[in-house]
C-alpha positions as CSV (number, residue, x, y, z in Angstrom):
1,M,-113.9,125.5,-128.4
2,K,-110.7,127.1,-129.8
3,T,-111.3,129.2,-132.9
4,N,-109.3,128.6,-136.0
5,T,-106.8,131.3,-137.0
6,I,-108.1,131.3,-140.6
7,D,-111.6,132.0,-139.2
8,K,-110.2,135.0,-137.3
9,K,-108.4,136.3,-140.3
10,I,-111.4,136.0,-142.6
11,G,-113.5,137.7,-139.9
12,L,-111.0,140.5,-139.7
13,K,-111.0,140.9,-143.5
14,I,-114.8,141.1,-143.6
15,K,-114.8,143.7,-140.8
16,L,-112.2,145.8,-142.6
17,E,-114.0,145.6,-145.9
18,R,-117.3,146.5,-144.2
19,T,-115.8,149.5,-142.3
20,K,-113.9,150.7,-145.4
21,K,-117.3,151.0,-147.1
22,G,-118.8,152.8,-144.0
23,W,-121.4,150.0,-143.6
24,S,-122.9,148.8,-140.3
25,Q,-123.2,145.1,-139.6
26,E,-127.0,145.7,-140.3
27,K,-126.2,147.0,-143.7
28,L,-124.0,144.1,-144.6
29,A,-126.5,141.7,-143.3
30,E,-129.3,143.3,-145.4
31,L,-127.1,143.2,-148.6
32,S,-125.9,139.7,-148.1
33,G,-129.2,138.2,-146.9
34,L,-127.6,137.1,-143.6
35,S,-128.6,138.0,-140.1
36,K,-126.8,140.8,-138.2
37,N,-126.0,138.2,-135.5
38,S,-124.3,135.9,-138.2
39,I,-122.2,138.8,-139.4
40,G,-121.0,139.5,-135.9
41,I,-120.1,135.9,-135.2
42,I,-118.2,135.7,-138.5
43,E,-116.4,139.0,-137.9
44,R,-115.3,137.8,-134.4
45,G,-113.9,134.6,-135.9
46,E,-116.3,132.5,-133.8
47,S,-117.5,130.4,-136.7
48,S,-116.3,128.7,-139.8
49,P,-118.6,130.2,-142.5
50,S,-119.6,128.0,-145.4
51,I,-118.5,128.8,-148.9
52,K,-122.1,129.8,-149.7
53,T,-122.1,132.3,-146.8
54,L,-118.8,133.7,-147.9
55,E,-120.1,133.9,-151.5
56,K,-123.1,136.0,-150.2
57,I,-120.7,138.4,-148.4
58,A,-118.4,138.7,-151.4
59,F,-121.4,139.4,-153.6
60,A,-122.6,142.2,-151.2
61,F,-119.1,143.7,-151.3
62,N,-119.0,143.3,-155.1
63,I,-115.7,141.5,-154.9
64,S,-114.7,137.9,-155.9
65,L,-114.8,135.1,-153.4
66,P,-111.0,134.5,-153.8
67,D,-110.4,138.2,-153.0
68,L,-112.6,138.0,-149.9
69,V,-110.8,134.9,-148.6
70,D,-107.2,136.1,-149.5
71,V,-105.9,136.7,-146.0
72,T,-102.2,136.1,-146.8
73,K,-101.3,139.6,-145.6
74,F,-103.0,139.3,-142.2
75,E,-101.1,138.5,-139.1
76,I,-102.9,137.4,-135.9
């Protein structure tokens, strides 16, 4: 199954936000209430996360959902 470019861009944005904070995938998983496996799949762009899932991640980062999904500056 071919992954969607937007999924890859959102995954990259999440990974960049996480590494900017110095967090491991485990730390983001703990703070967002998601599994480490889910975080990895999302960061690799292998899934289309639901709005609810993205909301949990945005909350963990203490940023708004629109800021999290704003990938207009990402080129893949």
